Legacy VTK file of the C-alpha trace (Angstrom):
# vtk DataFile Version 3.0
C-alpha trace
ASCII
DATASET POLYDATA
POINTS 346 float
28.330 -8.259 17.698
28.334 -5.837 20.601
31.061 -5.761 23.225
28.783 -7.713 25.595
28.533 -10.661 23.183
24.832 -10.158 22.492
23.441 -9.673 18.992
23.405 -6.074 17.814
20.267 -4.909 16.013
19.827 -1.639 14.152
16.293 -0.248 14.347
16.356 2.050 11.299
12.894 3.563 11.616
11.353 6.783 10.404
8.598 9.163 11.465
5.881 6.526 10.850
7.355 3.211 11.949
9.322 4.774 14.777
12.739 3.431 15.781
11.519 3.055 19.370
8.566 0.916 18.222
10.913 -1.358 16.310
13.282 -1.525 19.259
10.552 -2.262 21.791
9.109 -5.098 19.717
12.539 -6.607 19.005
13.363 -6.641 22.721
9.988 -8.220 23.454
10.391 -10.895 20.762
13.907 -11.796 21.891
13.468 -11.571 25.638
15.817 -8.596 25.700
18.804 -10.639 24.500
19.853 -7.964 22.004
21.684 -4.661 21.882
19.452 -2.254 19.922
20.780 0.818 18.167
18.379 3.372 16.680
18.505 5.418 13.491
15.789 7.818 12.344
15.349 8.163 8.589
13.686 11.313 7.196
10.572 9.783 5.557
7.809 11.013 5.275
9.090 14.519 6.045
11.316 13.978 3.011
9.720 11.976 0.181
11.174 8.563 -0.552
12.768 7.880 -3.907
15.475 5.852 -5.630
18.746 5.447 -3.749
21.450 3.625 -5.652
19.713 0.823 -7.530
16.709 0.433 -5.213
13.404 2.299 -5.260
11.223 3.898 -2.575
14.052 4.305 -0.079
14.847 6.974 2.510
18.172 8.172 3.836
21.644 7.713 2.374
23.918 4.743 1.848
26.745 6.411 3.780
24.540 7.063 6.821
23.286 3.486 6.821
26.722 1.943 6.361
28.019 3.916 9.317
25.076 2.837 11.493
25.458 -0.832 10.495
29.046 -1.252 11.656
29.158 -4.407 13.777
25.408 -4.996 13.303
24.046 -8.500 12.610
20.359 -7.636 12.153
18.654 -4.573 10.682
14.933 -3.887 11.062
13.676 -1.032 8.931
10.949 0.277 6.700
12.721 2.513 4.205
16.509 2.122 4.561
18.356 1.845 1.202
19.576 -1.763 1.199
21.831 -1.610 -1.833
24.768 -3.569 -3.225
27.102 -0.983 -1.750
25.529 -1.296 1.691
25.685 -5.105 1.736
29.271 -5.100 0.491
30.332 -2.668 3.221
28.602 -4.507 6.094
30.062 -8.032 6.406
28.538 -8.627 9.864
24.987 -8.234 8.545
23.063 -11.535 8.396
19.396 -10.541 8.441
17.368 -7.590 7.199
13.670 -7.267 8.064
11.722 -4.751 5.999
8.462 -3.744 7.679
6.584 -3.358 4.396
4.368 -5.544 2.243
7.325 -6.094 -0.087
11.074 -5.369 0.239
11.225 -2.893 -2.667
14.042 -0.978 -0.956
16.296 -4.058 -0.907
18.513 -5.403 -3.682
17.657 -9.088 -3.231
20.340 -10.359 -5.604
23.026 -8.446 -3.733
21.660 -9.579 -0.372
21.756 -13.214 -1.486
25.314 -12.928 -2.790
26.421 -11.500 0.554
24.540 -14.116 2.577
21.927 -11.750 4.009
18.364 -13.005 4.411
15.687 -10.409 3.636
12.289 -10.659 5.320
9.205 -8.500 4.864
5.810 -7.877 6.498
2.887 -9.035 4.325
-0.557 -7.899 5.385
0.656 -5.243 7.791
-1.641 -2.566 6.359
-4.454 -4.703 4.930
-7.054 -3.530 7.448
-6.082 0.129 7.209
-6.081 0.106 3.404
-9.395 -1.738 3.219
-11.005 0.792 5.560
-9.514 3.699 3.612
-10.782 2.192 0.353
-14.291 2.186 1.784
-13.784 5.793 2.913
-12.923 6.934 -0.620
-15.570 4.694 -2.166
-18.322 6.198 -0.049
-17.005 9.726 -0.488
-16.786 9.372 -4.274
-20.207 7.741 -4.523
-21.852 10.594 -2.619
-19.851 13.533 -4.011
-18.198 14.364 -0.696
-15.075 15.840 -2.305
-16.763 18.581 -4.305
-19.444 19.354 -1.705
-16.801 19.662 0.997
-14.696 21.993 -1.155
-17.677 24.200 -2.002
-18.842 24.428 1.594
-15.362 25.333 2.820
-15.522 28.234 0.345
-18.820 29.336 1.844
-20.857 28.145 -1.145
-24.081 26.269 -0.341
-24.904 24.237 -3.460
-28.563 23.270 -3.312
-28.297 21.860 -6.824
-26.482 18.839 -5.425
-29.986 17.668 -4.552
-30.908 17.593 -8.245
-31.556 14.021 -9.352
-28.698 14.041 -11.880
-26.271 15.300 -9.214
-27.288 12.907 -6.433
-24.942 10.145 -5.396
-25.595 6.422 -5.247
-26.067 4.024 -2.337
-23.976 0.931 -1.627
-26.935 -1.219 -0.600
-28.250 -2.875 -3.727
-25.369 -1.654 -5.901
-23.098 -3.956 -7.885
-19.470 -3.372 -6.919
-16.581 -4.860 -8.891
-13.262 -5.613 -7.220
-10.222 -6.129 -9.429
-7.934 -8.193 -7.210
-8.920 -10.275 -4.189
-5.891 -10.424 -1.936
-5.612 -9.416 1.716
-7.124 -5.984 1.023
-9.676 -6.791 -1.673
-11.116 -9.673 0.328
-11.642 -7.434 3.368
-13.314 -4.781 1.236
-15.591 -7.471 -0.206
-16.749 -8.661 3.213
-17.584 -5.113 4.296
-19.493 -4.427 1.080
-21.517 -7.630 1.443
-22.409 -6.589 4.991
-23.646 -3.284 3.545
-25.903 -5.065 1.077
-23.871 -4.790 -2.116
-23.575 -7.422 -4.818
-19.840 -8.097 -5.227
-18.159 -9.168 -8.460
-14.495 -10.182 -8.463
-11.910 -10.410 -11.203
-8.792 -12.214 -10.003
-7.424 -15.126 -12.066
-5.547 -16.453 -9.031
-8.643 -16.896 -6.841
-10.864 -19.962 -7.094
-14.648 -19.813 -6.998
-14.824 -21.727 -3.695
-12.823 -18.991 -1.976
-15.526 -16.521 -3.001
-18.418 -18.685 -1.808
-20.973 -16.553 -0.003
-19.027 -13.352 -0.759
-18.845 -12.646 -4.474
-18.942 -13.945 -8.031
-15.791 -14.509 -10.088
-16.195 -12.975 -13.560
-14.098 -11.875 -16.520
-12.844 -8.295 -16.500
-15.151 -7.148 -19.310
-18.198 -8.540 -17.514
-17.163 -6.936 -14.241
-16.810 -3.549 -15.906
-20.124 -3.767 -17.753
-22.098 -4.821 -14.655
-20.489 -2.744 -11.909
-21.709 0.693 -10.876
-18.635 0.973 -8.645
-15.191 -0.482 -9.422
-12.289 -0.645 -6.967
-8.722 -1.658 -7.887
-6.759 -4.034 -5.649
-4.333 -5.706 -8.065
-0.566 -5.767 -7.842
1.422 -4.065 -10.592
2.804 -6.634 -13.020
3.481 -6.658 -16.753
-0.081 -7.973 -17.153
-1.812 -5.401 -14.966
0.135 -2.220 -15.781
-2.259 0.212 -17.458
-5.058 -2.364 -17.315
-7.774 0.293 -16.958
-7.837 2.903 -19.716
-10.337 4.676 -21.941
-11.562 1.441 -23.542
-12.281 -0.183 -20.177
-13.912 2.920 -18.699
-16.242 3.104 -21.691
-17.565 -0.368 -20.818
-18.776 0.762 -17.395
-22.371 1.966 -16.933
-22.681 5.716 -17.419
-22.344 7.587 -14.123
-20.183 4.927 -12.463
-17.584 5.396 -9.732
-13.933 4.291 -9.790
-11.606 3.913 -6.776
-7.872 3.163 -6.681
-5.962 2.605 -3.433
-3.613 0.039 -5.003
-0.984 1.487 -7.346
-1.059 4.374 -9.798
0.453 2.300 -12.615
-2.762 0.266 -12.949
-4.740 3.182 -14.335
-4.730 5.777 -17.138
-5.544 8.923 -15.156
-5.978 11.149 -18.190
-8.652 8.737 -19.406
-10.332 8.993 -15.997
-10.386 12.792 -16.218
-11.904 12.540 -19.703
-14.545 10.130 -18.388
-15.413 12.465 -15.522
-15.651 15.461 -17.862
-17.999 13.557 -20.179
-20.170 12.145 -17.399
-19.183 8.548 -18.123
-17.905 8.524 -14.544
-19.762 10.434 -11.844
-16.999 10.198 -9.283
-13.569 8.811 -8.472
-11.501 8.279 -5.352
-7.716 8.049 -5.442
-4.953 7.490 -2.915
-2.240 6.583 -5.448
-1.020 8.371 -8.559
1.293 7.942 -11.555
3.597 10.616 -10.113
3.907 11.298 -6.385
3.635 13.986 -5.151
0.950 14.946 -7.685
2.376 17.636 -10.020
0.894 21.112 -9.687
-0.297 21.064 -13.309
-2.046 17.673 -13.052
-5.625 17.473 -14.348
-6.476 15.507 -11.215
-6.319 18.730 -9.219
-8.902 20.533 -11.339
-11.265 17.847 -12.672
-14.571 17.825 -10.724
-15.768 14.646 -9.059
-12.467 13.420 -7.636
-11.790 12.885 -3.937
-8.081 12.481 -3.212
-5.730 11.558 -0.384
-1.901 11.641 -0.496
-1.049 7.896 -0.448
-2.083 7.446 3.175
-4.386 4.421 2.885
-1.879 2.307 4.766
-1.165 4.926 7.411
-2.604 4.177 10.824
-1.008 3.920 14.240
-2.031 0.267 14.316
-0.097 -0.392 11.096
3.106 0.947 12.637
2.695 -1.405 15.600
1.776 -4.394 13.408
4.755 -3.780 11.135
7.125 -3.636 14.090
5.689 -6.839 15.586
5.949 -8.774 12.306
9.614 -7.966 11.726
10.501 -8.382 15.390
9.074 -11.901 15.286
11.494 -12.684 12.450
14.404 -11.474 14.570
13.276 -13.835 17.321
13.128 -16.753 14.877
16.574 -15.888 13.572
18.143 -15.883 17.029
16.429 -19.161 17.965
17.551 -20.826 14.739
13.982 -21.301 13.524
12.789 -21.011 9.898
11.901 -17.465 8.870
8.212 -16.923 8.120
8.412 -14.328 5.325
11.792 -14.534 3.634
12.124 -13.088 0.136
15.438 -14.842 -0.642
15.513 -18.188 1.192
18.632 -19.311 -0.674
20.620 -16.727 1.303
LINES 1 347
346 0 1 2 3 4 5 6 7 8 9 10 11 12 13 14 15 16 17 18 19 20 21 22 23 24 25 26 27 28 29 30 31 32 33 34 35 36 37 38 39 40 41 42 43 44 45 46 47 48 49 50 51 52 53 54 55 56 57 58 59 60 61 62 63 64 65 66 67 68 69 70 71 72 73 74 75 76 77 78 79 80 81 82 83 84 85 86 87 88 89 90 91 92 93 94 95 96 97 98 99 100 101 102 103 104 105 106 107 108 109 110 111 112 113 114 115 116 117 118 119 120 121 122 123 124 125 126 127 128 129 130 131 132 133 134 135 136 137 138 139 140 141 142 143 144 145 146 147 148 149 150 151 152 153 154 155 156 157 158 159 160 161 162 163 164 165 166 167 168 169 170 171 172 173 174 175 176 177 178 179 180 181 182 183 184 185 186 187 188 189 190 191 192 193 194 195 196 197 198 199 200 201 202 203 204 205 206 207 208 209 210 211 212 213 214 215 216 217 218 219 220 221 222 223 224 225 226 227 228 229 230 231 232 233 234 235 236 237 238 239 240 241 242 243 244 245 246 247 248 249 250 251 252 253 254 255 256 257 258 259 260 261 262 263 264 265 266 267 268 269 270 271 272 273 274 275 276 277 278 279 280 281 282 283 284 285 286 287 288 289 290 291 292 293 294 295 296 297 298 299 300 301 302 303 304 305 306 307 308 309 310 311 312 313 314 315 316 317 318 319 320 321 322 323 324 325 326 327 328 329 330 331 332 333 334 335 336 337 338 339 340 341 342 343 344 345
């Protein structure tokens, strides 16, 4: 608690979800009945990584422990919420992680120390869906290679050759692997563009897809789809789910897009498929190793359009993320049930 008796909140932001955005939304959600402290973590100017036992975190445990002295609530995106941090901060009661999942929080430790951990599902669904369509269109029409050539001053008229031309979305069959908040948005956009949409997601019923797409087995989706886009979560079942065998089932000259997670896909197999012509293009925002190593085949294989894991990066996402976690702070102070709590037993 602060010296004024109001609840003290630490807004541990970074250079994307800014501390001031978190602070502004927390004050708005609580009617100003809080004392907000701010801490700026170095991401993305410094890549995130493992800190203690958690993954994808930014900053240090010591820095966070010092900032959390006397703090009851922490709102953050990347702070390392480890066993050591929870043990050293007995006043902490609530942590709100402004991400789709609290991967930077040790949930078992939080529960043992009586700290509820909330998160922000769907915060970047629109941005990622739009970015997926950006890469899908770019890969389908060869934008990556043509852009690179033109920037070098090379005018490639042979891109008009029939075998080098791209494909249109209207009339194409597009397969979506995963139909959550992002995949479902991508599907609606594709239908509006005139595509036939196939979906493989064992957790989605056919009635949910009514008027949008057709639920099919993975093998059928691959064999029928000229374009395939990945939207699945990484689980033991989905890790490495697309490899050489699956790529070989796709029609020759197909396009593959991944804005989900790098662990879903065998990227060496993709490079082989591009070299052989089995794939005509690919669009990636996520990779097995980030940043992409300098010796990666992805950097030299033709037909790939790439972005550096920025599908979920928009100014609107930063504001949405701040609003979602701030709303949880308001519920906490009013004694209401939390909307998105990852460890309700805490």
